[in-house]
C-alpha positions in Angstrom: 52.4 -19.2 51.5 51.3 -22.8 50.7 48.6 -22.7 53.3 47.3 -19.3 52.1 47.2 -20.6 48.5 45.2 -23.7 49.6 42.9 -21.5 51.7 42.2 -19.1 48.8 41.6 -22.1 46.5 39.1 -23.5 48.9 37.3 -20.1 49.1 37.2 -19.9 45.3 35.8 -23.4 45.0 33.2 -22.6 47.6 32.3 -19.4 45.7 32.0 -21.3 42.4 29.8 -24.0 44.1 27.5 -21.4 45.6 27.4 -19.2 42.4 28.1 -21.6 39.5 28.8 -20.1 36.0 25.9 -20.6 33.7 26.1 -23.0 30.8 27.2 -21.2 27.6 26.2 -22.6 24.2 26.9 -21.6 20.6 24.3 -20.0 18.3 24.9 -19.5 14.6 22.8 -16.9 12.8 22.6 -17.1 9.0 20.2 -16.0 6.3 18.6 -19.4 6.0 18.7 -21.0 9.5 19.4 -20.7 13.2 21.5 -23.4 14.9 22.1 -23.8 18.6 24.5 -26.3 20.3 25.5 -26.8 23.9 28.4 -29.2 24.4 28.9 -29.8 28.2 30.4 -32.8 29.9 30.6 -34.5 26.5 26.8 -34.3 26.2 25.2 -32.5 23.2 22.1 -30.4 23.1 21.0 -29.3 19.6 18.2 -27.0 18.5 17.7 -25.6 15.0 15.1 -23.8 12.8 15.1 -23.0 9.1 14.3 -19.4 8.2 11.9 -18.5 5.4 13.3 -16.2 2.7 13.1 -12.5 3.4 13.6 -12.5 7.2 17.4 -12.0 6.9 19.2 -10.8 3.8 23.0 -10.5 3.7 23.0 -10.9 7.5 20.7 -7.9 8.1 17.2 -8.1 9.6 14.4 -7.4 7.1 11.5 -8.8 9.1 12.2 -8.3 12.8 8.8 -9.7 14.1 9.3 -13.0 12.4 13.0 -13.1 13.3 12.3 -12.7 17.0 9.6 -15.3 16.6 12.1 -17.7 15.1 14.6 -17.1 17.9 11.8 -17.6 20.4 11.0 -20.9 18.8 14.7 -22.1 19.1 14.7 -20.8 22.7 11.7 -23.0 23.4 13.6 -26.1 22.2 16.3 -25.5 24.9 15.7 -27.1 28.3 16.2 -24.0 30.4 13.5 -22.5 32.6 11.5 -19.8 30.7 12.4 -17.0 33.0 16.1 -17.6 32.7 18.3 -16.2 29.9 20.1 -18.7 27.7 23.8 -17.6 27.5 25.3 -18.0 24.1 28.4 -17.3 22.0 26.9 -15.8 18.9 28.4 -16.5 15.4 27.4 -13.6 13.2 26.8 -14.1 9.5 30.1 -14.1 7.6 28.9 -11.4 5.2 28.8 -8.8 8.0 32.4 -9.4 9.3 35.7 -8.2 8.0 38.7 -10.1 9.4 42.4 -9.7 8.7 45.7 -10.7 10.3 48.4 -8.2 10.8 51.8 -7.9 12.4 53.2 -5.5 15.0 56.8 -5.0 16.1 57.5 -6.3 19.6 55.9 -3.9 22.1 55.2 -4.1 25.8 52.0 -5.7 26.9 50.9 -2.3 28.3 51.0 -0.7 24.8 49.8 -3.7 22.8 46.1 -3.0 23.0 46.6 0.6 21.8 48.8 -0.4 19.0 46.4 -3.1 17.9 43.5 -0.6 18.0 45.4 1.8 15.8 46.1 -0.9 13.2 42.4 -1.9 13.2 41.4 1.6 12.4 43.9 1.6 9.5 42.6 -1.7 8.0 38.9 -0.9 8.5 37.1 -0.8 5.2 34.5 1.6 6.7 34.5 4.5 9.2 35.9 2.9 12.5 33.3 5.0 14.4 30.5 2.9 12.9 32.1 -0.5 13.8 32.7 -2.8 16.7 36.2 -4.2 16.5 38.4 -6.5 18.5 41.7 -8.5 18.1 43.4 -11.6 19.4 46.9 -12.8 19.5 47.9 -15.5 17.0 51.6 -16.0 17.4 53.2 -18.1 14.6 54.0 -21.7 15.5 57.7 -21.1 15.7 57.5 -17.6 17.2 59.4 -14.6 15.7 60.5 -11.1 16.2 57.0 -9.7 15.6 53.6 -10.1 17.1 50.9 -11.7 14.9 47.4 -10.5 15.6 44.0 -11.2 14.0 41.6 -8.3 13.9 37.9 -8.3 13.0 35.2 -5.6 12.5 31.5 -5.5 12.1 29.1 -2.6 11.5 27.7 -1.6 14.9 24.2 -1.0 13.7 23.8 -4.5 12.2 25.3 -6.1 15.4 23.1 -4.1 17.7 20.0 -5.1 15.8 20.8 -8.8 16.1 21.8 -8.6 19.8 18.6 -6.7 20.6 16.5 -9.4 18.9 18.4 -12.1 20.8 17.7 -10.3 24.1 14.0 -10.0 23.3 13.8 -13.8 22.6 15.5 -14.8 25.9 19.1 -15.1 24.8 22.1 -13.3 26.4 25.2 -13.0 24.2 28.4 -13.2 26.2 30.6 -12.9 23.2 30.3 -12.7 19.4 32.5 -14.1 16.6 32.1 -15.3 13.0 31.9 -18.7 11.3 35.5 -19.0 10.2 36.7 -18.5 13.8 34.2 -21.1 15.0 35.2 -23.6 12.4 38.9 -23.1 13.0 38.4 -23.9 16.7 36.2 -26.9 15.9 38.8 -28.2 13.5 41.6 -27.9 16.0 39.7 -29.3 19.0 37.6 -32.0 17.5 38.8 -32.5 13.9 39.6 -36.2 13.4 43.2 -36.6 12.0 43.8 -32.9 11.8 47.3 -31.7 12.7 47.1 -28.1 14.0 50.7 -27.4 13.1 50.1 -28.1 9.4 48.8 -25.1 7.5 45.4 -25.8 5.9 42.6 -24.0 4.0 39.1 -24.6 5.3 36.5 -24.4 2.5 33.0 -24.0 4.0 30.0 -24.3 1.7 26.9 -23.1 3.5 23.5 -21.9 2.5 24.9 -18.3 2.5 27.9 -18.8 0.3 31.5 -20.1 0.3 34.0 -19.2 3.1 37.7 -19.7 2.6 39.8 -19.6 5.8 43.6 -20.1 6.4 44.6 -21.8 9.6 48.1 -22.1 10.9 49.1 -23.5 14.3 45.5 -24.0 15.1 44.8 -20.2 14.7 42.8 -18.4 12.0 44.9 -16.1 9.9 42.8 -15.3 6.9 39.1 -15.3 6.1 37.5 -14.6 2.7 33.7 -15.0 2.2 31.9 -15.0 -1.2 28.1 -15.0 -1.1 26.0 -17.0 -3.6 24.5 -13.8 -4.8 28.0 -12.6 -5.7 28.8 -15.9 -7.5 25.5 -16.0 -9.4 25.7 -12.3 -10.4 22.8 -11.2 -12.6 21.8 -14.8 -13.5 18.7 -16.3 -12.0 20.3 -19.7 -11.4 23.8 -21.0 -10.6 25.3 -22.7 -13.6 27.8 -25.5 -13.0 30.6 -23.9 -14.9 30.1 -20.6 -13.0 30.3 -22.4 -9.7 33.4 -24.4 -10.7 35.2 -21.3 -12.0 34.4 -19.4 -8.8 35.8 -22.2 -6.6 39.0 -22.4 -8.7 39.5 -18.6 -8.9 38.9 -17.9 -5.3 40.9 -20.9 -4.0 43.8 -19.8 -6.3 43.6 -16.3 -4.8 43.8 -17.6 -1.3 46.8 -19.9 -2.1 48.5 -16.9 -3.8 47.9 -14.8 -0.7 49.4 -17.6 1.5 52.5 -18.0 -0.7 53.1 -14.2 -0.8 52.7 -13.9 3.0 54.4 -17.0 4.3 56.1 -18.7 1.3 55.4 -22.1 0.0 52.1 -23.8 -1.0 49.3 -25.0 1.1 48.7 -28.7 0.5 45.8 -29.4 2.8 42.2 -28.4 2.2 39.5 -29.2 4.8 36.1 -29.3 3.2 32.9 -28.5 5.1 30.1 -28.9 2.7 26.4 -29.0 3.2 26.0 -30.3 -0.3 28.0 -30.6 -3.5 30.8 -32.2 -1.5 32.0 -34.6 -4.3 31.7 -31.9 -7.0 33.8 -29.4 -5.0 36.4 -32.1 -4.2 36.7 -33.1 -7.9 37.1 -29.5 -9.0 39.8 -28.9 -6.4 41.7 -32.1 -7.2 41.5 -31.5 -10.9 42.8 -28.0 -10.8 45.2 -28.4 -7.8 46.6 -32.0 -8.1 49.2 -31.5 -5.4 46.5 -30.7 -2.8 45.0 -33.2 -0.4 41.2 -32.7 0.1 39.5 -34.2 3.1 36.1 -33.6 4.6 35.9 -32.3 8.2 34.9 -35.2 10.4 34.7 -35.1 14.2 36.5 -37.3 16.7 35.7 -38.2 20.3 32.5 -39.9 19.1 30.8 -36.5 18.7 27.7 -36.8 16.6 26.2 -33.5 15.4 24.6 -32.5 12.0 27.1 -30.9 9.7 24.8 -27.9 9.5 25.5 -27.3 13.2 29.3 -27.4 12.9 29.7 -23.6 13.3 27.4 -23.6 16.3 29.4 -26.4 17.9 32.7 -24.5 17.3 31.1 -21.5 19.1 29.9 -23.8 21.9 33.5 -25.0 22.5 34.4 -21.4 23.3 31.6 -21.4 25.9 33.5 -23.8 28.0 36.2 -21.2 28.6 35.7 -19.1 31.7 34.8 -15.5 30.9 37.9 -14.2 32.7 40.2 -16.4 30.6 38.5 -15.6 27.3 40.7 -13.3 25.2 39.3 -14.3 21.9 37.8 -11.7 19.5 34.3 -10.5 20.6 32.4 -8.2 18.3 30.1 -6.8 21.0 29.6 -3.4 22.5 31.0 -2.8 25.9 27.4 -2.4 27.2 26.5 -5.9 26.1 29.4 -7.4 27.9 28.6 -5.3 31.0 25.0 -6.7 30.9 26.5 -10.2 31.2 28.5 -9.2 34.3 25.4 -7.5 35.8 23.3 -10.6 35.2 25.9 -12.6 37.1 25.8 -10.2 40.0 22.0 -10.4 40.0 22.1 -14.2 40.2 24.7 -14.0 43.0 22.6 -11.5 45.0 19.5 -13.6 44.5 21.3 -16.7 45.7 22.5 -15.1 48.9 19.2 -13.5 49.4 17.6 -16.9 49.4 20.3 -18.2 51.7 19.8 -15.3 54.2 16.0 -15.7 54.2 16.2 -19.5 54.6 18.6 -19.0 57.5 16.4 -16.5 59.2 13.4 -18.8 58.7 15.3 -21.7 60.3 16.3 -19.5 63.3 12.7 -18.4 63.7 11.5 -22.0 63.7 14.2 -23.0 66.2 13.2 -20.1 68.4 9.5 -21.2 68.4 10.5 -24.8 69.2 12.7 -23.7 72.0 10.0 -21.5 73.5 7.5 -24.4 73.2 9.8 -26.8 75.2 10.8 -24.2 77.8 7.1 -23.3 78.5 6.3 -27.0 78.7 9.1 -27.7 81.1 8.2 -24.7 83.2 4.6 -25.8 83.5 5.6 -29.4 84.4 8.0 -28.1 87.1 5.3 -25.9 88.6 2.9 -28.9 88.7 5.5 -31.0 90.4 6.3 -28.3 93.0 2.6 -27.9 93.7 2.2 -31.7 94.3 5.2 -31.8 96.6 7.2 -34.1 94.3 9.9 -31.7 93.6 12.0 -32.5 96.7 13.6 -35.7 95.4 14.3 -34.0 92.1 16.2 -30.9 93.2 19.1 -31.7 90.8 16.7 -31.8 87.9 15.2 -28.5 88.9 18.7 -27.0 89.0 19.3 -28.3 85.6 16.1 -26.8 84.3 17.1 -23.4 85.8 20.5 -23.6 84.0 18.6 -24.3 80.7 16.3 -21.3 81.4 19.4 -19.1 82.0 20.9 -20.3 78.7 17.6 -19.4 77.0 17.6 -15.9 78.5 21.2 -15.4 77.3 20.1 -16.4 73.8 17.2 -13.9 73.9 19.6 -11.2 75.1 22.0 -12.0 72.3 19.1 -11.7 69.8 18.2 -8.3 71.3 21.8 -7.1 71.0 21.9 -8.1 67.3 18.6 -6.2 66.8 20.1 -3.1 68.5 23.2 -3.3 66.3 20.9 -3.4 63.3 19.1 -0.3 64.5 22.5 1.4 65.0 22.9 1.4 61.2 19.8 3.6 60.7 21.6 7.0 61.4 24.2 6.0 58.8 21.6 5.3 56.2 19.7 8.5 57.0 23.0 10.5 56.6 23.7 8.8 53.2 20.1 9.6 52.1 20.7 13.3 53.0 23.9 13.4 51.1 22.2 11.8 48.1 19.5 14.5 48.2 22.3 17.1 48.3 24.0 15.6 45.3 20.7 15.2 43.4 21.1 11.4 43.0 18.8 8.6 44.1 19.8 5.6 46.1 18.6 2.2 45.0 20.5 0.1 47.6 22.8 0.6 50.6 24.5 -2.6 51.9 26.2 -2.4 55.4 27.5 -5.7 56.9 29.3 -4.0 59.8 30.6 -0.6 60.9 34.2 -1.7 60.0 33.3 -3.1 56.6 33.1 -1.0 53.4 29.6 0.2 52.5 28.2 -0.6 49.0 26.1 2.3 47.7 24.1 1.7 44.4 22.2 4.5 42.9 21.1 6.5 39.8 22.1 9.9 38.5 21.1 11.9 35.5 24.7 12.2 34.3 28.2 10.8 34.9 29.3 14.2 36.4 26.5 14.0 39.0 27.6 10.5 40.0 31.3 11.7 40.4 30.0 14.8 42.3 28.2 12.6 44.7 31.4 10.6 45.4 33.1 14.0 46.2 30.2 14.9 48.6 30.7 11.5 50.3 34.5 12.1 50.8 33.8 15.6 52.2 31.4 14.2 54.9 33.2 13.7 58.3 31.5 10.3 58.7 33.1 8.9 55.6 36.8 8.2 55.4 37.0 7.6 51.7 34.7 6.8 48.7 35.7 4.9 45.6 33.9 5.1 42.2 35.8 3.4 39.3 34.6 4.6 35.9 33.8 1.0 35.0 31.2 1.1 37.8 29.3 3.9 36.0 26.9 2.3 33.5 25.0 4.5 31.1 21.3 3.8 30.5 18.3 5.3 28.7 17.5 7.7 31.6 20.9 8.5 33.0 23.5 6.4 34.6 23.7 3.9 37.4 26.7 3.8 39.7 28.2 1.7 42.5 30.3 3.4 45.2 32.4 1.6 47.9 32.6 3.9 51.0 34.7 3.3 54.1 33.2 4.8 57.3 35.3 6.9 59.6 35.5 5.2 63.0 
């Protein structure tokens, strides 16, 4: 068992080396700016651009042309080849996201997702059909008899518009979250002097508004965002007393919520302020004298502008492997499938290059061998003609053995070619079955007769794809055909599918 585990580990490391996962950065989108951060091997890459007023309002795109141009500008600042997509964890504007923690009684893992989805529908402030939602587990620090979950929702139309603009500008979103979740992660992972086990309220003053977030045990439990437009109201400017009253009122509401939910006060406030830091600190200390207020500073010698803190928090999530990432992601299933398909394309392209390089090397080796064999043959003929071959019978015998070895090599190549030709009837039969099922084949991959055959094709509907799988299973040359529903991807002109078929021997 130990040898098998080590062997599988070696294969996995070899696979990861040949097909490394792409770097994943963090990208924050707000009404006033775009911020990108990649934090890899303790090295930071930062890109940013301020957005003129009117491009985004309340997180929604108002000027798509200029928004895509701004994203393209940020993409140009990132040292990634132009033809490659930049993989990012997107932090959507806070105003678009509704987040809430809720509890479930202890249920089996098999039923947990269904129970969580039902609760998300119940807490949704809008029609669940018009939202993308997700949840993550946030068990309390000391455990308990219930399961603590954090749920989040976003209007699907707003999310789709942002993701489409990102794709057009050369970005590929592998997950999507919101600023409070990013800052909670940043505070836990890199916050200097921050104790994750001590409850705290993160107060984030950004160019969009003020975000109040409760963190316990390093997890986000509550998020409440107030935009500047809401604070100002009908006034044209933000008066000092209006601002102070808003901070006091909203912070008191958050503290009251905490006391009612978990009991006891919150005595730690972490301040993330892109301005007015001292003013906010004075207001909080004056009205909440028992509270300790400290600005969020980063440890581990990390130096990044405060305006990029949210993007850095999202970038920390990018270091998690996609298979191990169970954090909230407010993306459509199609977007997540696009990431997996892109990984498959990269893997296929890599092995295509390896195969063609190997064939090129073998061809060059064949030409060199032929050159030397012809040269040796000519020299031997000359020596025999001149009568000098008698003393060198042993050398001639050696040359004959080399010629026999060469002939066996040529015969082996011919055998391989015949084996390749033997696949032709199988492919023709699959094409005939495809015509019968009214589907088109894009790719048929056969490594050997005994290995499964990968069939990739297109159909006008999911039913036709499933019907084609049935046609394959009814064919005497096919032992079985498998088509998981997750391998059927809907597109603008139908569906694409991937079938794994085992040939009958």
